[in-house]
GUSEDREN-811398 format. One record per atom (N, C-alpha, C): residue in one letter; x, y, z. Coordinates in steps of 0.02 Angstrom, whole numbers, padded with zeros to 5 digits, always signed. Layout:
# residues N
AXYZ;...
//
This chain:
# residues 324
M+02733+00251+02361;M+02678+00203+02356;M+02654+00185+02427;S+02590+00193+02439;S+02561+00179+02505;S+02562+00105+02520;T+02570+00090+02586;T+02569+00019+02606;T+02500-00011+02596;G+02449+00032+02587;G+02381+00007+02576;G+02373-00032+02512;V+02420-00024+02466;V+02414-00060+02402;V+02447-00129+02405;V+02484-00143+02459;V+02523-00205+02462;V+02480-00268+02458;P+02426-00274+02496;P+02386-00336+02491;P+02361-00349+02420;G+02337-00298+02387;G+02313-00306+02318;G+02369-00324+02270;L+02427-00292+02279;L+02484-00308+02237;L+02507-00380+02246;V+02505-00404+02308;V+02524-00473+02321;V+02476-00521+02286;L+02411-00506+02290;L+02361-00548+02256;L+02371-00547+02181;V+02382-00488+02153;V+02394-00482+02081;V+02457-00520+02061;A+02510-00514+02101;A+02572-00550+02087;A+02562-00626+02089;M+02520-00649+02135;M+02506-00721+02139;M+02469-00745+02076;I+02420-00706+02055;I+02383-00723+01994;I+02430-00724+01934;T+02474-00674+01931;T+02523-00670+01876;T+02569-00731+01876;S+02592-00752+01935;S+02635-00811+01940;S+02598-00874+01916;V+02535-00879+01933;V+02495-00936+01910;V+02491-00936+01833;A+02482-00876+01804;A+02477-00871+01731;A+02541-00893+01697;Y+02598-00872+01723;Y+02662-00892+01694;Y+02674-00967+01704;S+02656-00993+01762;S+02667-01064+01776;S+02622-01108+01732;A+02561-01084+01719;A+02513-01123+01680;A+02536-01136+01609;R+02580-01093+01584;R+02604-01102+01515;R+02649-01164+01508;G+02668-01193+01565;G+02707-01254+01562;G+02665-01316+01546;F+02598-01308+01550;F+02555-01365+01536;F+02542-01371+01461;S+02534-01432+01438;S+02524-01445+01367;S+02462-01408+01342;G+02470-01372+01286;G+02415-01335+01256;G+02411-01263+01278;L+02429-01248+01340;L+02424-01180+01365;L+02482-01136+01342;A+02536-01166+01318;A+02593-01126+01295;A+02575-01084+01234;L+02520-01101+01200;L+02498-01061+01142;L+02473-00993+01163;F+02452-00986+01226;F+02421-00924+01249;F+02473-00882+01286;S+02466-00816+01279;S+02511-00771+01314;S+02494-00771+01388;P+02542-00754+01431;P+02526-00750+01502;P+02472-00699+01517;M+02464-00649+01472;M+02414-00597+01484;M+02344-00625+01483;I+02328-00665+01433;I+02260-00693+01429;I+02249-00744+01485;L+02301-00782+01503;L+02295-00830+01558;L+02284-00793+01624;A+02316-00735+01632;A+02307-00696+01693;A+02236-00669+01698;V+02207-00647+01642;V+02138-00624+01642;V+02092-00680+01665;V+02101-00739+01636;V+02058-00796+01653;V+02067-00815+01727;A+02129-00819+01750;A+02142-00838+01819;A+02112-00787+01867;G+02118-00722+01850;G+02089-00670+01892;G+02013-00675+01896;M+01982-00688+01839;M+01909-00695+01838;M+01886-00754+01879;V+01921-00810+01872;V+01902-00870+01911;V+01909-00856+01985;Y+01963-00825+02005;Y+01975-00811+02076;Y+01919-00767+02105;S+01906-00710+02072;S+01859-00662+02100;S+01787-00687+02098;N+01770-00724+02045;N+01700-00747+02039;N+01685-00809+02080;V+01737-00845+02100;V+01728-00905+02142;V+01739-00888+02216;L+01793-00854+02231;L+01812-00840+02301;L+01791-00771+02324;G+01776-00726+02278;G+01761-00657+02296;G+01823-00615+02301;L+01814-00549+02304;L+01870-00502+02304;L+01876-00470+02373;P+01931-00481+02409;P+01939-00450+02475;P+01940-00373+02470;A+01905-00341+02516;A+01901-00268+02514;A+01970-00236+02522;H+02013-00266+02564;H+02078-00236+02577;H+02125-00241+02517;A+02106-00280+02466;A+02149-00289+02407;A+02133-00239+02351;K+02078-00202+02358;K+02054-00161+02302;K+02103-00105+02283;A+02136-00075+02332;A+02183-00020+02317;A+02241-00045+02275;G+02269-00102+02293;G+02325-00130+02255;G+02305-00153+02186;I+02244-00179+02180;I+02218-00200+02114;I+02211-00139+02069;A+02183-00085+02097;A+02176-00023+02057;A+02244+00004+02037;F+02293+00001+02081;F+02361+00023+02065;F+02389-00016+02007;S+02380-00082+02008;S+02405-00125+01954;S+02371-00109+01888;Q+02306-00097+01891;Q+02267-00087+01831;Q+02282-00020+01798;K+02302+00029+01837;K+02313+00096+01809;K+02387+00112+01802;R+02421+00120+01857;R+02491+00144+01854;R+02538+00093+01821;L+02533+00031+01841;L+02578-00019+01812;L+02567-00026+01736;L+02504-00025+01716;L+02489-00031+01644;L+02518+00027+01604;R+02510+00087+01630;R+02536+00146+01594;R+02612+00142+01587;F+02646+00122+01641;F+02718+00118+01638;F+02740+00063+01590;A+02703+00008+01589;A+02720-00047+01543;A+02715-00026+01471;I+02664+00014+01455;I+02656+00038+01386;I+02714+00083+01366;V+02737+00123+01412;V+02796+00165+01398;V+02856+00121+01382;L+02866+00068+01420;L+02923+00023+01409;L+02919-00014+01342;L+02859-00021+01314;L+02852-00053+01249;L+02890-00014+01195;G+02902+00050+01207;G+02939+00090+01159;G+03010+00065+01148;F+03037+00027+01196;F+03105+00000+01188;F+03107-00058+01138;R+03049-00082+01115;R+03048-00134+01064;R+03063-00106+00995;L+03060-00041+00987;L+03055-00012+00920;L+03107+00042+00908;T+03134+00044+00847;T+03175+00101+00824;T+03147+00125+00758;L+03161+00187+00742;L+03139+00213+00677;L+03174+00178+00620;G+03235+00154+00632;G+03271+00116+00581;G+03236+00051+00563;Q+03206+00019+00613;Q+03168-00043+00600;Q+03108-00029+00555;V+03074+00026+00569;V+03017+00045+00528;V+03039+00056+00456;A+03095+00090+00447;A+03120+00104+00379;A+03140+00040+00343;G+03154-00013+00382;G+03179-00076+00353;G+03130-00110+00307;I+03064-00099+00315;I+03016-00132+00271;I+02999-00088+00211;G+03030-00028+00208;G+03020+00014+00150;G+02956+00055+00154;L+02952+00105+00111;L+02894+00150+00110;L+02831+00112+00092;G+02837+00065+00044;G+02779+00025+00024;G+02752-00017+00081;G+02798-00048+00119;G+02778-00089+00176;G+02744-00048+00230;V+02772+00011+00244;V+02741+00056+00294;V+02672+00076+00271;G+02665+00090+00205;G+02600+00109+00178;G+02548+00054+00186;I+02570-00008+00173;I+02524-00065+00181;I+02502-00072+00254;V+02549-00066+00299;V+02533-00072+00371;V+02485-00016+00392;A+02501+00045+00372;A+02459+00103+00392;A+02389+00098+00363;A+02385+00080+00299;A+02319+00076+00266;A+02277+00020+00298;T+02309-00036+00312;T+02273-00092+00344;T+02248-00072+00412;L+02291-00040+00451;L+02271-00019+00519;L+02211+00028+00516;G+02217+00081+00476;G+02163+00130+00473;G+02098+00101+00448;A+02102+00061+00394;A+02041+00032+00365;A+02008-00016+00414;T+02049-00057+00449;T+02022-00105+00496;T+01988-00071+00555;F+02020-00019+00580;F+01991+00017+00637;F+01923+00047+00618;L+01921+00081+00560;L+01858+00112+00538;L+01805+00060+00524;F+01824+00006+00491;F+01776-00048+00477;F+01746-00076+00541;T+01789-00089+00590;T+01765-00121+00652;T+01719-00075+00691;V+01739-00012+00698;V+01697+00036+00735;V+01630+00046+00699;T+01632+00051+00633;T+01570+00062+00594;T+01524+00001+00599;L+01552-00059+00589;L+01512-00119+00594;L+01484-00127+00665;G+01524-00111+00715;G+01500-00115+00783;G+01439-00072+00795;R+01440-00012+00767;R+01383+00033+00773;R+01321+00004+00738;L+01332-00026+00679;L+01277-00052+00639;L+01243-00113+00672;I+01282-00154+00707;I+01253-00215+00737;I+01238-00207+00811;G+01248-00146+00837;G+01227-00132+00905;G+01276-00149+00960;V+01340-00151+00944;V+01391-00162+00996;V+01408-00095+01029;D+01414-00095+01094;D+01431-00034+01131;D+01492+00000+01100;R+01489+00066+01095;R+01542+00104+01060;R+01610+00093+01091;K+01615+00094+01156;K+01680+00085+01188;K+01708+00015+01178;L+01665-00035+01182;L+01687-00103+01171;L+01709-00112+01098;A+01672-00082+01052;A+01691-00086+00981;A+01759-00054+00969;Q+01773+00002+01003;Q+01838+00035+00996;Q+01894-00010+01023;L+01882-00045+01078;L+01932-00090+01105;L+01947-00147+01057;I+01894-00176+01029;I+01904-00231+00981;I+01940-00205+00919;A+01922-00144+00897;A+01954-00114+00838;A+02029-00103+00851;A+02046-00077+00910;A+02116-00065+00926;A+02155-00130+00932;G+02126-00179+00966;G+02160-00243+00974;G+02173-00279+00909;T+02125-00274+00863;T+02132-00307+00798;T+02181-00269+00753;S+02175-00204+00751;S+02213-00165+00701;S+02284-00149+00724;I+02298-00147+00789;I+02364-00125+00812;I+02404-00182+00843;C+02394-00197+00906;C+02438-00247+00937;C+02406-00284+00995;G+02345-00308+00984;G+02314-00352+01031;G+02301-00322+01100;A+02316-00361+01152;A+02299-00341+01220;A+02331-00275+01240;S+02393-00263+01219;S+02427-00200+01237;S+02388-00140+01210;A+02364-00145+01148;A+02326-00091+01118;A+02259-00082+01153;I+02228-00138+01172;I+02165-00134+01208;I+02174-00097+01274;V+02227-00114+01310;V+02241-00081+01374;V+02254-00006+01364;A+02296+00011+01314;A+02312+00081+01302;A+02251+00120+01280;T+02210+00090+01237;T+02149+00123+01214;T+02100+00134+01270;N+02096+00086+01316;N+02048+00093+01370;N+02066+00149+01418;I+02128+00170+01419;I+02147+00225+01463;I+02113+00290+01441;V+02099+00297+01376;V+02064+00357+01353;V+01989+00344+01341;T+01969+00282+01327;T+01898+00268+01317;T+01861+00255+01382;D+01897+00229+01432;D+01870+00216+01499;D+01810+00169+01496;A+01819+00112+01462;A+01766+00062+01459;A+01765+00022+01524;R+01713-00019+01531;R+01707-00061+01591;R+01759-00117+01589;D+01776-00143+01648;D+01825-00197+01651;D+01801-00258+01613;E+01735-00271+01615;E+01708-00328+01578;E+01718-00320+01503;D+01714-00258+01478;D+01725-00246+01407;D+01798-00260+01388;V+01844-00238+01431;V+01915-00251+01418;V+01928-00326+01417;T+01900-00362+01466;T+01909-00434+01469;T+01881-00468+01407;Y+01822-00448+01386;Y+01790-00477+01327;Y+01834-00465+01266;A+01857-00402+01258;A+01897-00385+01199;A+01962-00425+01198;V+01996-00430+01255;V+02059-00467+01258;V+02048-00541+01240;A+01994-00571+01267;A+01980-00641+01253;A+01965-00652+01179;A+01925-00608+01149;A+01907-00616+01078;A+01967-00607+01033;I+02008-00557+01048;I+02067-00543+01007;I+02117-00601+01013;T+02125-00628+01072;T+02171-00684+01082;T+02148-00745+01043;L+02082-00758+01044;L+02055-00815+01009;L+02071-00812+00934;F+02054-00756+00903;F+02062-00752+00830;F+02135-00741+00810;G+02174-00710+00854;G+02246-00705+00841;G+02280-00773+00842;T+02257-00816+00887;T+02284-00884+00890;T+02266-00923+00827;V+02204-00915+00804;V+02183-00947+00741;V+02227-00925+00683;A+02241-00859+00681;A+02284-00832+00627;A+02355-00859+00632;M+02382-00863+00694;M+02450-00887+00703;M+02458-00959+00678;L+02407-01000+00690;L+02411-01070+00670;L+02392-01081+00597;G+02346-01040+00572;G+02319-01052+00505;G+02354-01016+00449;F+02377-00954+00460;F+02407-00915+00406;F+02468-00948+00374;P+02514-00977+00414;P+02572-01009+00382;P+02553-01065+00333;L+02497-01099+00347;L+02474-01152+00303;L+02448-01125+00236;L+02427-01061+00237;L+02398-01030+00177;L+02451-01001+00130;A+02512-00991+00156;A+02564-00957+00116;A+02577-00992+00049;P+02588-01057+00047;P+02600-01089-00019;P+02537-01088-00063;V+02479-01095-00032;V+02417-01094-00071;V+02406-01027-00105;L+02425-00973-00069;L+02416-00905-00095;L+02474-00882-00138;G+02526-00922-00143;G+02584-00904-00184;G+02625-00848-00155;L+02632-00846-00089;L+02670-00793-00056;L+02741-00815-00043;D+02790-00775-00064;D+02859-00790-00047;D+02871-00769+00026;Q+02933-00779+00050;Q+02946-00765+00121;Q+02934-00692+00139;H+02957-00646+00097;H+02949-00575+00112;H+02875-00557+00112;A+02838-00580+00062;A+02767-00563+00057;A+02727-00592+00116;F+02743-00655+00134;F+02707-00684+00190;F+02723-00648+00255;G+02787-00631+00265;G+02806-00594+00325;G+02770-00528+00330;L+02764-00493+00274;L+02729-00429+00274;L+02655-00438+00290;W+02626-00490+00260;W+02555-00504+00273;W+02543-00522+00347;A+02585-00567+00373;A+02577-00587+00443;A+02586-00528+00490;G+02637-00487+00477;G+02650-00430+00520;G+02597-00377+00517;A+02564-00371+00459;A+02512-00320+00450;A+02444-00342+00475;S+02435-00407+00489;S+02367-00431+00502;S+02357-00470+00567;I+02409-00505+00592;I+02400-00546+00652;I+02403-00502+00714;H+02366-00520+00766;H+02350-00475+00820;H+02408-00459+00868;E+02434-00510+00902;E+02485-00500+00953;E+02556-00506+00924;V+02604-00471+00955;V+02673-00475+00933;V+02698-00548+00936;A+02685-00582+00991;A+02708-00651+00999;A+02677-00697+00946;Q+02614-00684+00929;Q+02580-00724+00878;Q+02611-00712+00809;V+02629-00649+00796;V+02661-00632+00732;V+02728-00668+00726;I+02768-00666+00779;I+02833-00699+00778;I+02824-00774+00769;G+02776-00803+00804;G+02764-00875+00798;G+02744-00895+00727;A+02701-00855+00696;A+02680-00871+00627;A+02735-00856+00577;G+02768-00799+00585;G+02818-00778+00536;G+02876-00826+00529;F+02904-00848+00584;F+02963-00891+00581;F+02946-00963+00561;Q+02882-00980+00559;Q+02864-01047+00533;Q+02880-01053+00459;N+02884-00996+00424;N+02897-00998+00352;N+02968-00977+00334;G+03012-00971+00384;G+03081-00955+00369;G+03106-00893+00405;T+03172-00884+00405;T+03203-00828+00440;T+03183-00761+00410;L+03187-00754+00344;L+03169-00691+00311;L+03096-00674+00325;S+03053-00723+00322;S+02983-00713+00336;S+02972-00688+00408;G+03007-00720+00455;G+03000-00701+00525;G+03025-00631+00539;E+03083-00614+00510;E+03110-00547+00521;E+03066-00493+00490;T+03041-00505+00430;T+02996-00457+00397;T+02932-00449+00437;A+02904-00505+00461;A+02843-00503+00501;A+02853-00463+00565;T+02910-00473+00598;T+02923-00438+00660;T+02928-00363+00650;V+02964-00342+00599;V+02971-00270+00586;V+02904-00239+00566;A+02866-00274+00524;A+02800-00249+00505;A+02755-00241+00566;K+02758-00290+00611;K+02717-00287+00671;K+02739-00229+00716;L+02804-00220+00724;L+02829-00165+00765;L+02810-00097+00736;T+02804-00094+00670;T+02780-00033+00638;T+02708-00019+00659;R+02667-00072+00664;R+02599-00063+00690;R+02601-00039+00762;V+02646-00067+00802;V+02652-00046+00872;V+02668+00028+00876;A+02711+00053+00831;A+02728+00124+00831;A+02667+00167+00818;M+02618+00141+00783;M+02558+00179+00767;M+02508+00179+00825;L+02525+00144+00880;L+02483+00147+00939;L+02478+00218+00966;A+02534+00254+00966;A+02534+00321+00994;A+02487+00369+00958;P+02492+00377+00891;P+02445+00422+00857;P+02372+00399+00863;M+02361+00333+00866;M+02292+00309+00872;M+02263+00329+00940;V+02301+00320+00994;V+02277+00338+01060;V+02268+00414+01066;I+02314+00452+01035;I+02307+00525+01035;I+02242+00545+01000;A+02227+00513+00943;A+02166+00529+00907;A+02104+00513+00949;L+02104+00456+00981;L+02047+00438+01024;L+02043+00485+01084;G+02101+00505+01110;G+02102+00553+01165;G+02072+00620+01145;L+02088+00643+01084;L+02059+00705+01060;L+01983+00699+01052;M+01960+00641+01029;M+01888+00630+01024;M+01855+00633+01093;A+01889+00602+01142;A+01862+00603+01210;A+01862+00674+01238;R+01915+00712+01224;R+01918+00782+01246;R+01861+00822+01217;R+01849+00812+01152;R+01795+00850+01120;R+01728+00832+01150;G+01718+00766+01162;G+01655+00745+01193;G+01648+00773+01263;S+01703+00774+01301;S+01701+00800+01369;S+01688+00875+01369;T+01718+00911+01320;T+01708+00983+01316;T+01636+00998+01300;D+01607+00959+01255;D+01537+00970+01236;D+01491+00960+01296;A+01509+00911+01338;A+01464+00893+01392;A+01473+00937+01453;S+01535+00956+01470;S+01545+00989+01534;S+01589+01050+01531;G+01621+01062+01475;G+01666+01119+01470;G+01736+01103+01494;A+01746+01045+01525;A+01812+01025+01548;A+01850+00990+01493;R+01916+00998+01493;R+01957+00967+01442;R+02009+00923+01476;P+01996+00857+01480;P+02045+00813+01511;P+02110+00812+01472;P+02166+00804+01505;P+02230+00806+01470;P+02241+00744+01427;L+02282+00753+01375;L+02302+00695+01336;L+02345+00649+01379;P+02342+00584+01369;P+02378+00537+01412;P+02454+00547+01409;W+02485+00555+01467;W+02557+00567+01471;W+02597+00508+01445;F+02569+00448+01453;F+02608+00388+01435;F+02620+00384+01359;V+02576+00415+01320;V+02586+00415+01247;V+02647+00458+01229;V+02652+00516+01261;V+02710+00560+01250;V+02774+00524+01271;A+02770+00490+01329;A+02828+00454+01353;A+02847+00396+01307;F+02797+00362+01279;F+02809+00307+01231;F+02847+00333+01171;V+02826+00389+01143;V+02859+00418+01085;V+02931+00438+01103;A+02940+00467+01163;A+03007+00487+01184;A+03053+00426+01191;V+03026+00371+01216;V+03067+00310+01224;V+03087+00282+01155;V+03040+00283+01107;V+03057+00261+01039;V+03113+00304+01011;A+03108+00370+01021;A+03160+00415+00996;A+03227+00400+01029;L+03226+00390+01095;L+03288+00373+01131;L+03318+00308+01106;N+03275+00259+01096;N+03298+00194+01073;N+03327+00197+01002;S+03303+00246+00963;S+03327+00254+00895;S+03394+00291+00892;L+03406+00334+00941;L+03465+00378+00938;L+03523+00352+00980;V+03508+00311+01031;V+03560+00289+01078;V+03567+00213+01073;A+03629+00190+01070;A+03643+00118+01068;A+03634+00089+01138;I+03581+00052+01148;I+03564+00023+01213;I+03584-00051+01213;P+03621-00073+01264;P+03644-00143+01266;P+03587-00193+01261;A+03600-00249+01228;A+03549-00300+01218;A+03524-00328+01284;Q+03569-00333+01334;Q+03548-00360+01398;Q+03495-00315+01430;F+03504-00250+01422;F+03456-00202+01449;F+03388-00210+01414;H+03391-00219+01349;H+03329-00230+01310;H+03292-00291+01336;S+03328-00344+01350;S+03297-00406+01374;S+03262-00395+01441;V+03295-00360+01485;V+03266-00346+01551;V+03204-00303+01544;I+03208-00252+01502;I+03151-00207+01492;I+03092-00244+01461;A+03106-00287+01412;A+03052-00325+01380;A+03016-00369+01430;L+03055-00402+01474;L+03025-00445+01525;L+02985-00404+01574;A+03012-00347+01596;A+02977-00304+01643;A+02911-00279+01614;A+02912-00259+01551;A+02851-00235+01518;A+02798-00290+01515;Q+02820-00351+01497;Q+02771-00406+01491;Q+02742-00423+01560;V+02784-00424+01611;V+02760-00441+01678;V+02710-00389+01702;M+02726-00325+01691;M+02680-00272+01714;M+02615-00272+01675;L+02619-00285+01609;L+02557-00293+01570;L+02516-00351+01596;T+02549-00406+01612;T+02513-00465+01638;T+02481-00450+01706;M+02517-00413+01749;M+02489-00394+01813;M+02428-00349+01804;G+02432-00303+01757;G+02376-00258+01744;G+02315-00296+01720;L+02325-00344+01677;L+02269-00383+01651;L+02243-00432+01704;A+02287-00456+01747;A+02263-00496+01804;A+02217-00455+01848;A+02235-00392+01858;A+02193-00347+01898;A+02125-00336+01865;M+02125-00329+01799;M+02061-00322+01764;M+02019-00385+01770;G+02051-00443+01765;G+02014-00505+01774;G+01984-00510+01843;L+02021-00487+01894;L+01996-00489+01963;L+01934-00446+01972;Q+01927-00394+01932;Q+01871-00348+01939;Q+01815-00362+01888;A+01823-00413+01847;A+01773-00428+01796;A+01719-00474+01825;D+01657-00455+01813;D+01599-00493+01836;D+01575-00537+01778;I+01578-00603+01786;I+01560-00649+01732;I+01488-00640+01710;S+01443-00625+01757;S+01373-00616+01739;S+01364-00555+01693;Q+01402-00502+01706;Q+01400-00444+01662;Q+01433-00459+01596;L+01485-00500+01597;L+01518-00520+01535;L+01470-00558+01490;R+01432-00604+01519;R+01383-00642+01480;R+01330-00598+01451;S+01313-00544+01486;S+01259-00500+01463;S+01277-00466+01397;R+01341-00464+01379;R+01361-00433+01316;R+01339-00475+01256;G+01329-00540+01267;G+01305-00583+01213;G+01359-00598+01161;L+01336-00622+01103;L+01382-00644+01050;L+01398-00590+00999;R+01363-00534+01000;R+01376-00483+00949;R+01448-00457+00950;P+01477-00443+01009;P+01547-00421+01008;P+01594-00475+00980;L+01579-00539+00994;L+01620-00593+00966;L+01613-00595+00890;M+01553-00585+00865;M+01542-00582+00793;M+01581-00523+00763;L+01582-00467+00799;L+01619-00409+00776;L+01693-00424+00772;A+01720-00456+00824;A+01792-00474+00824;A+01808-00522+00767;F+01763-00570+00754;F+01774-00617+00699;F+01772-00581+00632;S+01726-00535+00623;S+01721-00497+00561;S+01783-00454+00551;A+01808-00424+00605;A+01869-00384+00601;A+01929-00427+00583;F+01932-00487+00611;F+01985-00535+00595;F+01985-00553+00521;L+01926-00566+00493;L+01921-00582+00422;L+01940-00521+00380;F+01917-00462+00401;F+01931-00402+00361;F+02006-00387+00359;I+02039-00388+00416;I+02110-00369+00417;I+02152-00420+00378;G+02132-00484+00381;G+02168-00535+00343;G+02160-00526+00269;C+02098-00514+00246;C+02085-00507+00174;C+02110-00441+00146;F+02101-00387+00184;F+02121-00321+00160;F+02197-00317+00152;S+02233-00340+00204;S+02306-00337+00201;S+02333-00384+00147;L+02302-00442+00138;L+02324-00488+00086;L+02315-00457+00017;M+02260-00422+00007;M+02248-00389-00057;M+02302-00337-00071;L+02321-00299-00020;L+02374-00248-00029;L+02441-00280-00043;V+02457-00334-00007;V+02522-00367-00017;V+02526-00397-00087;K+02471-00426-00111;K+02472-00459-00176;K+02469-00411-00235;F+02433-00356-00227;F+02418-00314-00285;F+02442-00242-00281;A+02463-00220-00221;A+02484-00149-00215;A+02553-00140-00246;
//
């Protein structure tokens, strides 16, 4: 690693520290450090400006650190956990993911949302929030402002789901297993799923967590599919065929390793923390490069798209849980 990246890395680390510290304030604990880092980065760069000597380190955080963090997410999951919710549960999760992604991309096209931004919102809603947005952007190559917009919208509606869905469980007649499956199949971020799931009991929380991790496992095939689409588009345009992202292959390999080898719990804790910190640093870097004036130019249509996707995934998954 070149010493030229150090100033930018220091700035990104400072923004990340602010994001973690801010969660100690009343009300901000509801938000993940990732969304707080995006906001802090945007405020810093749009108020104070971005030092030229920091750009190399910011780019390093946005690209290399993010890719490595996504690989480490594989340590959250084993194939045994996926099997734990049964074939029916896996089917509900897969059907919800696929239908939500297609619905969001299609609606985005119909209402005039940029294709890349619509794909980011679709991935964040259907798979695993900010992590999925970051992974998807590696193959879609959207603008930093689009990533920031998608992360903010997904966090907003995921927080609404985390707070509201547990209140709906008795109204909808969902037992702990059914509610856990619904929460895991529909709420955006892993932390939000855990927060909502355990509000209704231990069984509900455990079921929600496994269902959510099953969605996380589907990140790899989704990114591969988008990568193949990008390859086809690139081939049509220039004859060049960009490689499939290496981090997806590494993610799958890590899941396989985690499934076959007994890894100490202490190691898992360290890896989970490292992955979250690196994801937060990557999103802080994106916030630092996001121009608020360009973000405003996107208007309300992408927010409407994210809201529609939120309603769709909640209703579609509930229908499958209740009647499938």
